[in-house]
C-alpha positions, -999 to 999 in steps of 0.1 A, spaced: 241 159 -110 231 186 -85 227 187 -45 201 202 -33 187 207 3 151 199 10 144 231 22 113 224 43 110 232 78 104 196 96 117 174 67 161 166 75 182 173 46 181 153 15 206 151 -16 178 166 -47 182 143 -85 170 151 -115 184 126 -145 171 109 -170 172 76 -181 174 68 -216 159 32 -222 141 15 -244 111 27 -264 102 57 -241 131 76 -232 135 88 -201 145 127 -183 152 136 -152 160 176 -157 203 175 -165 228 186 -192 221 173 -225 193 185 -253 163 173 -264 169 156 -300 138 150 -309 114 180 -295 104 213 -308 131 236 -294 154 237 -271 130 243 -238 151 218 -221 175 202 -213 181 167 -194 202 141 -190 217 118 -164 208 86 -143 172 91 -120 173 74 -86 157 85 -52 179 95 -24 153 90 13 157 119 39 185 106 64 177 123 97 213 143 112 215 155 147 237 184 132 264 187 111 300 179 118 327 205 127 341 218 88 309 211 72 300 236 50 259 253 54 238 233 31 260 202 22 250 164 37 269 159 66 276 124 55 289 110 89 262 122 107 236 105 83 258 70 85 253 79 119 217 85 124 212 55 103 226 33 120 204 42 154 178 36 136 187 -5 130 174 -29 153 204 -47 169 203 -84 159 231 -110 177 225 -144 166 245 -174 195 277 -170 179 284 -134 191 275 -119 161 283 -77 158 249 -64 165 239 -44 135 236 -12 145 279 -16 157 294 -15 192 281 -27 226 239 -20 236 214 -29 264 221 -66 253 259 -70 258 257 -47 285 263 -63 319 253 -34 338 221 -33 322 207 -66 343 203 -48 373 169 -26 346 138 -44 345 128 -74 344 120 -103 320 89 -111 309 71 -143 287 46 -140 263 10 -153 272 13 -188 281 -24 -191 261 -5 -183 230 -6 -231 238 -43 -233 237 -45 -211 212 -20 -228 190 -37 -254 197 -73 -245 184 -58 -230 152 -41 -264 141 -71 -279 153 -93 -262 130 -63 -263 98 -59 -300 101 -96 -308 102 -104 -291 69 -80 -315 55 -90 -345 77 -128 -342 58 -124 -347 29 -92 -371 33 -118 -392 55 -145 -394 28 -120 -392 -2 -103 -432 19 -137 -444 31 -157 -445 -4 -125 -466 -17 -125 -491 17 -144 -484 48 -151 -450 68 -140 -468 98 -101 -472 80 -101 -437 70 -105 -428 107 -79 -448 119 -58 -429 100 -67 -396 99 -80 -396 133 -38 -402 147 -26 -381 122 -43 -351 133 -37 -356 171 6 -360 167 -4 -331 141 -17 -309 171 7 -325 192 37 -314 175 29 -277 165 18 -279 204 48 -289 212 67 -267 191 51 -237 206 62 -244 240 97 -243 229 94 -212 214 67 -194 238 97 -207 270 125 -194 259 112 -162 241 116 -126 263 114 -87 266 117 -59 286 116 -30 281 149 -5 296 152 31 298 171 31 266 159 0 243 127 -24 235 143 -58 242 134 -91 233 151 -127 228 143 -159 217 154 -192 205 171 -222 215 193 -233 190 199 -204 170 195 -174 195 184 -140 183 185 -112 203 167 -76 187 162 -47 204 150 -13 193 166 26 204 131 38 228 134 75 210 135 57 176 100 36 184 79 52 166 45 24 156 28 2 181 3 -18 165 -19 -39 181 -37 -67 167 -55 -101 181 -72 -128 153 -109 -144 163 -84 -170 189 -64 -146 210 -92 -123 213 -115 -150 229 -85 -154 253 -77 -115 260 -45 -120 240 -36 -93 206 8 -94 187 17 -66 193 45 -51 168 69 -20 174 91 -6 151 111 28 141 90 31 107 111 21 88 108 11 50 128 -12 52 122 -45 27 121 -84 48 150 -107 27 171 -74 17 210 -83 12 218 -70 45 184 -58 61 159 -71 81 129 -58 94 130 -28 120 98 -45 137 98 -64 169 65 -88 174 57 -99 203 33 -123 198 9 -125 215 7 -110 250 -25 -99 273 -45 -73 257 -40 -45 287 1 -61 283 -2 -49 248 -20 -10 258 6 -6 286 37 -9 262 20 15 235 14 38 258 45 33 272 69 33 245 52 54 225 49 84 262 8 83 256 -11 91 284 -18 55 305 -61 47 296 -85 54 321 -109 26 336 -138 26 304 -106 23 280 -104 57 266 -75 82 268 -79 115 280 -77 148 251 -84 111 225 -105 137 198 -127 112 177 -123 123 142 -146 98 125 -158 65 130 -180 37 118 -213 38 100 -231 10 91 -246 30 66 -211 30 44 -217 -6 34 -233 2 5 -205 12 -10 -186 -20 -7 -202 -38 -36 -190 -10 -59 -159 -27 -66 -146 -52 -89 -137 -71 -59 -177 -82 -60 -170 -100 -92 -133 -114 -78 -150 -130 -52 -180 -140 -74 -156 -157 -91 -132 -171 -62 -160 -185 -47 -173 -206 -84 -142 -221 -83 -135 -232 -49 -168 -247 -58 -152 -266 -88 -130 -275 -62 -143 -292 -41 -172 -312 -66 -138 -321 -80 -124 -340 -41 -155 -357 -41 -154 -368 -78 -185 -350 -86 -171 -329 -111 -201 -338 -135 -225 -323 -113 -222 -285 -124 -230 -298 -164 -258 -315 -152 -276 -299 -135 -268 -268 -159 -282 -286 -192 -314 -299 -165 -325 -258 -162 -316 -254 -194 -346 -281 -207 -368 -267 -178 -366 -224 -184 -345 -221 -218 -311 -210 -223 -319 -170 -219 -332 -174 -186 -307 -199 -174 -283 -172 -183 -300 -147 -167 -303 -164 -132 -267 -173 -129 -256 -143 -137 -278 -133 -109 -266 -161 -86 -233 -148 -93 -235 -107 -90 -252 -120 -51 -224 -137 -45 -202 -116 -45 -222 -89 -26 -225 -114 3 -189 -114 -2 -179 -83 -2 -205 -71 24 -189 -100 48 -149 -87 46 -159 -54 47 -179 -63 83 -149 -78 91 -124 -53 81 -139 -17 95 -164 -26 117 -159 -9 150 -137 21 128 -126 46 147 -96 77 135 -84 92 164 -62 119 172 -44 116 205 -27 144 226 8 137 216 5 138 178 -4 104 169 -34 98 143 -45 60 154 -74 40 133 -93 10 159 -114 -12 132 -121 -55 127 -147 -75 139 -133 -108 136 -93 -95 137 -89 -64 155 -65 -43 145 -50 -6 154 -20 14 135 -6 42 147 9 68 124 31 102 137 12 132 121 54 145 121 60 118 94 29 132 78 31 144 40 -2 146 26 -28 125 12 -45 107 -13 -81 109 -23 -89 75 -40 -124 69 -61 -127 34 -80 -153 36 -107 -184 25 -84 -177 39 -57 -171 77 -71 -204 70 -94 -223 67 -58 -203 102 -48 -183 84 -19 -140 77 -17 -110 66 3 -90 84 20 -52 75 26 -24 88 42 9 96 24 32 92 56 70 85 52 77 47 72 45 38 62 48 12 28 19 27 9 8 -11 2 -29 -17 -11 -28 -55 1 -23 -48 35 -47 -16 39 -18 1 68 -23 33 53 -60 36 49 -71 62 71 -112 58 58 -128 32 39 -152 38 10 -181 71 24 -195 97 18 -173 127 0 -183 150 28 -172 132 51 -136 121 30 -128 157 24 -134 163 68 -110 138 74 -80 152 47 -88 179 59 -82 174 96 -54 152 93 -31 172 62 -52 203 60 -67 198 22 -95 207 3 -102 181 -19 -130 191 -50 -110 219 -61 -107 227 -98 -73 214 -120 -51 228 -145 -66 209 -175 -44 185 -200 -35 190 -238 -61 171 -260 -38 150 -273 -40 131 -242 -77 127 -251 -66 112 -284 -41 93 -267 -61 75 -248 -92 70 -271 -67 58 -296 -60 25 -275 -93 21 -265 -100 21 -304 -68 -6 -304 -87 -26 -280 -117 -25 -299 -102 -42 -331 -84 -67 -306 -116 -83 -293 -138 -75 -328 -112 -100 -341 -119 -123 -316 -152 -128 -321 -148 -127 -362 -126 -159 -353 -146 -176 -326 -180 -175 -350 -153 -187 -382 -124 -215 -372 -147 -220 -336 -181 -244 -335 -199 -219 -313 -237 -225 -318 -262 -194 -323 -263 -187 -291 -236 -186 -276 -220 -169 -305 -249 -138 -303 -237 -131 -261 -203 -132 -273 -208 -106 -302 -231 -87 -277 -207 -84 -248 -177 -81 -270 -196 -49 -284 -204 -38 -248 -164 -41 -236 -158 -17 -269 -185 4 -260 -170 10 -222 -137 10 -230 -139 45 -253 -162 57 -225 -132 51 -199 -110 67 -222 -129 99 -221 -130 88 -180 -98 91 -180 -86 123 -199 -111 141 -182 -98 128 -148 -68 143 -158 -55 170 -136 -21 186 -117 -22 221 -101 -8 239 -65 -27 246 -41 -7 263 -10 21 237 6 10 211 -17 12 197 -51 -19 181 -64 -18 151 -90 -47 133 -104 -54 107 -127 -66 77 -133 -105 62 -144 -109 27 -132 -92 36 -100 -93 77 -102 -64 89 -72 -56 126 -63 -28 133 -43 -18 163 -19 16 157 -16 38 184 5 62 205 -16 84 200 6 89 162 5 97 163 -25 135 154 -32 138 152 -68 120 148 -105 118 126 -133 107 131 -164 104 108 -187 87 107 -227 78 75 -250 82 82 -283 39 87 -285 45 112 -261 72 129 -282 56 132 -312 20 144 -296 45 170 -275 34 155 -242 59 143 -212 55 126 -171 70 145 -145 73 124 -117 78 136 -82 101 110 -58 97 115 -17 108 95 9 67 90 15 38 69 11 46 48 -33 77 73 -33 67 82 -66 38 102 -78 32 110 -111 19 139 -137 9 122 -167 7 133 -203 13 169 -196 23 199 -218 63 193 -221 70 227 -216 42 235 -193 41 205 -167 83 212 -167 72 253 -152 51 235 -133 79 220 -119 100 245 -114 74 264 -94 67 235 -72 99 236 -61 119 267 -62 155 260 -77 153 223 -80 147 220 -115 161 259 -126 197 248 -132 183 222 -154 157 244 -178 164 266 -209 147 290 -211 140 305 -248 149 340 -247 130 372 -252 122 387 -283 137 420 -274 175 405 -264 177 384 -299 172 420 -317 197 435 -295 221 408 -301 219 410 -337 220 449 -337 253 453 -317 271 450 -353 254 480 -365 279 508 -365 
């Protein structure tokens, strides 16, 4: 094990690790101690155990701590300051230890307690009624078809009323027993009737105050406020709790007031804008043309078709699609019917992706605030506001899905600590699919990088590896088609369709394999490590070298035979692991040593020059 300081300005000390995980058909190497028995030479040695170490902020070294070492006591103290204090009604201990503002009677005279907005009862009632109505309609039709609609309504209407009333009463209890306040040092939230939860966050640890509002909340001028420390803590883990306080809901004005207060922002002007805010990018309706160029187009169309069949099944009309298809085939022919269905399928997907993109990104604005914060605001029905501290930004990722890339567009994600890189949440997305010129300008404004430079190419063995897998997949497809033609009673028309589709898929796989190889690349660009990979989803990450806290080298049996190696940079930001895949095993280790000087050097065994060997042999001669 080798421990080293991260060494970058602005980053706290961190332990760096580079080690290996043997196992299965793939042998992992994280630079340290045992020579690779399968390599062509003793160019590099590694062994041990690979793991990630988070960067832990510490207020300073303890008395007697040696320079460059990690002060574990101070680190534990700093980590404890990040924990949200939480105690139950039975007087359980606080997570952060010691007495907090929740238990100190001296703070009782500080700013008074506030309650959530009373209109939450109306919001809950409307949403529950809508959901109950969605289940009541098919239930009424199903019951009414067997008896009478009067009998069905006599059962369904009271049930809906009871569900709505019960939900409103439950929400009233929640609202009545929820309160919050902001003291000079902490943000506090008390909630619960039977099981009381008391939680607080130290104000100096608060890093994010995000606002969102669904359509019904917007109708009443409300918003949900999420206040967090920026820690990447998984909910539900052993002994862990999410580092977020949620106020759901408060008035929109109250949410903006809390955001300005907790993040030390300048209050909004009368027109709703903040003085000194710089707009880095804003929504352009022309960007909608990139929305259908995604695999979501086909996925959403498939979901719509599945939903249609489910609804027909509810009403006992599951045979309707088959009967309709048979009638259309008799009228216009099988080929025309297939083309018609394909066109309708694609149109449904296009409409769905356009609608989702409009809802998610309408009124989008990326702003830089005077306090050093990036703010993303977007949403048509549900508005969202995400704040990201620039001091936590460790780079950007340019994402180019295949269809979007073919139109010369890209998406920009931020690589930052304290914000989980989750494709489902889109919380890390700074810019939706937009022209590459816009993406490049946003990347330059946020991280100071200029995408588009030339990268180091990977060996031809990486291309052979991808083509080999594509040909294996083609062989499997061919075998499936032959089996269907021989063993199944497939009609001639459908046999031709399957053959054409399999052939097209085989050609596409080979083309994708070649594109995947051309997409590979890596280099150093000033203070950034650049790594690119992928074809269906090509991603180029620009990662600050000072944010790299460790390396992981891995080499499968097939990679070893081809002289390839995958080197993964570990960091506390973003996805936490960013890989240079299928690079030359010698060159990529030298690349890693150059990217973060001193981190890999103790674990590399470089070949000695020939002159040194000659001199060593001649020592015994007279």
